C-alpha positions in Angstrom: -14.5 -65.8 4.8 -11.7 -64.7 7.1 -13.6 -66.0 10.1 -14.4 -69.3 8.3 -10.8 -69.8 7.4 -9.6 -69.1 11.0 -12.2 -71.5 12.4 -12.1 -74.4 9.9 -8.8 -74.2 8.0 -7.6 -74.1 4.4 -10.2 -76.4 2.9 -13.8 -75.8 4.0 -17.1 -77.1 2.8 -19.1 -73.9 2.4 -22.1 -75.4 0.6 -23.7 -78.7 -0.3 -21.4 -79.0 -3.3 -18.9 -76.2 -2.7 -15.3 -76.2 -1.3 -13.5 -73.0 -0.4 -9.7 -73.2 -0.7 -7.6 -70.7 1.3 -4.1 -71.6 0.1 -1.6 -69.5 -1.8 -1.6 -72.0 -4.7 -5.4 -72.0 -5.0 -5.4 -69.1 -7.4 -3.3 -71.1 -9.9 -5.2 -74.2 -9.3 -8.4 -72.4 -10.2 -7.2 -70.3 -13.1 -3.7 -71.5 -14.0 -2.7 -72.5 -17.6 -3.0 -76.2 -16.8 -6.3 -76.1 -15.0 -9.2 -78.3 -16.1 -12.0 -76.3 -14.5 -14.9 -74.4 -16.0 -16.6 -71.3 -14.8 -19.5 -71.6 -12.4 -23.1 -71.4 -13.6 -23.2 -67.8 -12.1 -21.4 -66.7 -15.3 -24.6 -67.5 -17.3 -26.2 -64.5 -15.6 -26.1 -62.5 -18.9 -27.3 -65.3 -21.1 -28.1 -65.1 -24.0 -25.8 -62.0 -24.1 -22.2 -62.9 -24.9 -19.1 -61.5 -23.3 -15.6 -62.7 -22.8 -15.6 -62.4 -19.0 -19.0 -64.1 -18.7 -18.6 -67.0 -21.2 -18.4 -70.6 -19.8 -17.6 -72.5 -23.0 -13.8 -72.8 -23.9 -14.4 -72.6 -27.7 -16.5 -69.4 -27.3 -13.9 -67.9 -24.9 -11.2 -68.4 -27.5 -13.3 -66.8 -30.2 -14.3 -63.8 -28.1 -10.8 -63.3 -26.9 -9.6 -62.6 -30.4 -11.6 -59.4 -30.5 -10.0 -58.3 -27.3 -6.5 -59.6 -27.7 -5.2 -56.6 -29.8 -6.7 -54.1 -27.4 -5.1 -55.6 -24.3 -1.7 -56.5 -25.8 1.2 -54.7 -24.3 1.9 -52.7 -27.5 -1.7 -51.5 -27.9 -2.1 -50.9 -24.2 0.8 -48.4 -24.2 -0.5 -46.8 -27.4 -4.0 -46.6 -25.9 -2.7 -45.1 -22.7 -1.0 -42.3 -24.6 -4.2 -41.7 -26.6 -6.4 -41.6 -23.6 -3.9 -39.8 -21.3 -5.2 -36.3 -22.0 -8.8 -37.4 -21.1 -7.7 -39.0 -17.9 -5.6 -36.0 -17.0 -8.6 -33.8 -17.5 -10.7 -36.1 -15.2 -7.9 -35.9 -12.7 -8.1 -32.2 -12.7 -11.9 -32.5 -12.2 -11.2 -34.8 -9.2 -8.8 -32.3 -7.6 -11.3 -29.5 -8.1 -14.1 -31.6 -6.7 -12.2 -32.4 -3.5 -10.9 -28.9 -3.2 -14.5 -27.5 -3.4 -15.3 -29.0 0.0 -13.0 -26.4 1.6 -11.5 -28.6 4.2 -14.8 -30.3 5.2 -15.0 -34.1 5.4 -15.3 -35.7 2.0 -17.2 -38.9 1.3 -14.5 -40.6 -0.8 -16.8 -43.5 -1.6 -19.1 -41.1 -3.6 -16.2 -39.2 -5.1 -14.4 -42.3 -6.3 -17.7 -43.6 -7.7 -18.1 -40.4 -9.7 -14.5 -40.5 -10.9 -14.4 -44.2 -11.9 -17.7 -44.0 -13.7 -16.6 -40.8 -15.6 -13.3 -42.6 -16.5 -15.2 -45.7 -17.7 -17.4 -43.4 -19.9 -14.3 -41.8 -21.5 -12.6 -45.1 -22.2 -15.7 -47.1 -23.3 -18.1 -44.6 -24.8 -15.8 -41.6 -25.6 -17.3 -39.2 -23.1 -17.7 -38.8 -19.4 -20.9 -38.4 -17.5 -20.0 -35.2 -15.7 -20.5 -36.7 -12.3 -17.6 -35.0 -10.6 -18.5 -31.6 -12.0 -22.1 -32.0 -10.9 -21.2 -33.9 -7.7 -24.3 -36.0 -8.3 -25.0 -39.7 -8.8 -26.5 -40.1 -12.3 -29.2 -42.7 -13.0 -26.7 -44.8 -14.8 -24.6 -45.3 -11.7 -27.7 -45.8 -9.5 -29.0 -48.5 -11.8 -25.6 -50.2 -11.9 -25.3 -50.2 -8.1 -28.8 -51.7 -7.8 -27.9 -54.4 -10.3 -24.6 -55.3 -8.7 -26.3 -55.6 -5.3 -28.4 -58.4 -6.8 -25.4 -60.4 -8.0 -24.8 -62.3 -4.8 -28.4 -63.3 -4.2 -28.6 -64.5 -7.8 -25.4 -66.6 -7.3 -27.3 -69.9 -7.5 -30.5 -68.6 -9.1 -29.4 -67.0 -12.3 -32.8 -67.6 -13.9 -34.1 -64.7 -11.8 -31.6 -62.4 -13.5 -32.5 -63.8 -16.9 -36.1 -62.9 -16.2 -35.1 -59.4 -15.2 -33.1 -58.8 -18.4 -36.0 -60.0 -20.4 -38.6 -57.8 -18.7 -36.3 -54.7 -18.4 -34.2 -54.3 -21.6 -30.7 -53.0 -20.8 -28.8 -50.6 -23.0 -31.6 -50.2 -25.7 -29.1 -48.1 -27.7 -27.6 -51.5 -28.8 -30.7 -52.0 -31.0 -29.6 -49.3 -33.4 -26.1 -50.8 -34.0 -26.1 -52.8 -37.2 -22.4 -53.8 -37.2 -22.6 -56.2 -34.2 -25.0 -58.7 -33.1 -27.1 -57.3 -30.3 -26.2 -60.0 -27.7 -22.4 -59.6 -28.3 -22.7 -55.8 -28.1 -24.7 -55.8 -25.0 -22.6 -58.4 -23.3 -19.4 -56.6 -23.9 -20.9 -53.2 -22.9 -22.1 -54.6 -19.6 -18.7 -56.2 -19.0 -16.9 -52.9 -19.8 -19.2 -50.9 -17.5 -18.8 -53.2 -14.5 -15.1 -54.0 -14.9 -14.2 -50.5 -15.9 -16.0 -48.7 -13.1 -16.8 -50.8 -10.0 -13.5 -52.5 -9.7 -11.7 -49.2 -10.3 -13.8 -47.5 -7.6 -13.1 -50.3 -5.1 -9.4 -50.2 -5.8 -9.2 -46.4 -5.4 -11.2 -46.4 -2.2 -8.8 -49.0 -0.8 -5.8 -46.9 -1.8 -7.2 -43.7 -0.2 -8.1 -45.6 2.9 -4.6 -46.9 3.5 -3.0 -43.6 2.5 -5.1 -41.7 5.1 -4.1 -44.3 7.7 -0.4 -44.0 6.7 0.2 -40.4 5.6 3.9 -40.9 5.6 3.5 -42.9 2.3 1.5 -40.0 0.9 4.4 -37.7 1.5 6.9 -40.2 -0.1 4.7 -40.4 -3.2 4.5 -36.6 -3.3 8.3 -36.4 -3.2 8.5 -38.9 -6.0 6.1 -37.1 -8.4 7.4 -33.7 -7.5 9.2 -32.2 -10.4 8.2 -34.7 -13.1 5.6 -34.5 -15.8 2.7 -36.4 -14.1 0.9 -36.4 -17.5 3.5 -38.8 -18.9 2.4 -42.3 -18.0 5.8 -43.8 -19.0 7.4 -41.7 -16.2 4.8 -42.7 -13.6 5.2 -46.4 -14.0 8.9 -46.0 -13.1 8.2 -44.6 -9.6 9.0 -47.4 -7.1 7.2 -46.2 -4.1 4.0 -45.3 -6.0 4.1 -48.7 -7.6 4.6 -50.4 -4.2 1.7 -48.5 -2.6 -0.6 -49.5 -5.4 0.3 -53.2 -5.3 0.2 -53.3 -1.5 -3.2 -51.7 -1.4 -4.5 -54.1 -4.0 -3.1 -57.0 -1.9 -4.8 -55.9 1.3 -8.1 -54.8 -0.4 -8.6 -56.7 -3.7 -11.5 -55.3 -5.6 -12.8 -58.9 -6.2 -12.5 -60.1 -2.6 -13.6 -63.7 -3.3 -12.9 -64.2 -7.0 -14.9 -66.2 -9.5 -16.0 -69.7 -8.6 -15.1 -72.6 -10.8 -16.4 -76.2 -11.4 -13.8 -78.9 -11.1 -13.3 -80.8 -14.3 -13.8 -84.6 -14.8 -10.2 -85.3 -14.0 -10.8 -84.1 -10.3 -8.5 -81.6 -8.5 -5.7 -82.4 -6.1 -4.9 -79.9 -3.3 -1.9 -81.1 -1.4 -3.0 -84.6 -0.2 -6.7 -83.9 -0.7 -8.7 -84.8 -3.8 -11.8 -82.8 -4.9 -14.1 -84.8 -7.2 -15.2 -83.5 -10.6 -18.3 -81.4 -10.6 -17.6 -79.7 -7.3 -17.9 -75.9 -7.0 -14.6 -74.3 -5.8 -13.6 -70.8 -4.9 -10.5 -69.1 -3.6 -11.1 -65.9 -1.6 -8.4 -63.4 -2.5 -8.9 -61.3 0.6 -8.0 -64.2 2.9 -5.2 -65.6 0.7 -3.5 -62.3 0.2 -3.3 -61.8 4.0 -1.8 -65.1 4.9 1.9 -64.9 5.9 2.8 -67.8 3.7 1.5 -65.9 0.7 4.0 -63.1 1.1 7.0 -64.8 2.7 
């Protein structure tokens, strides 16, 4: 997408009915509070399973959001962080031990961060980790997830293939034994939590490690910031300015979702500067390109 932007400019036709927008205001145009767009058909990939992040219907999104709103509110988020903090601290200790065990030999951080993020997701979502850092081994759960995620891009405009796969190979059969939720809702939310809670975390952590290794002076500054404070106290960590700046800058340069979700322009059409995009057009805004434009950070 970076090469396409450099060659063709801010608005580029990247498909028969698709426009890619590489402008700083594109993110708000796609997902801002006043937008009239709907999610692309790709979000039907889990159908008939239902999940907040994969729903395309506004009424259904509002209904599903109610079950998540309390969990992600600022008050409950801080309470949840305090509750889960000991578990994450333990996983952090496992991470340190895992890296130390290589005794100075090169470490494949891609694998290590995959183990860590999946263990953390297990703690947060299912109440227990998968022991991947302790075993230094990719479990079948992670292998299956990687294989499934690798198919998302080819299925972008052929979601019926994914539907066939879900029908032929049931995912998360444990959901059948849960009587308090409908199976489709439980499975949809479980898949969402597994993907959002592990893969994006893994990508973010790998990006942070990459830039820290290339700029070790920032690693030293962070070490000086955390030295002498209780690193188990989340409320103290969020107040460290250089740590916060490094996290934000790494996410800007290497966003976990590099292209972002596509949208379908509503009937009222979309105006981008002096250009009008008709309703029914598929649009996307690649974060990787937008975040690196000088006009986005000036």
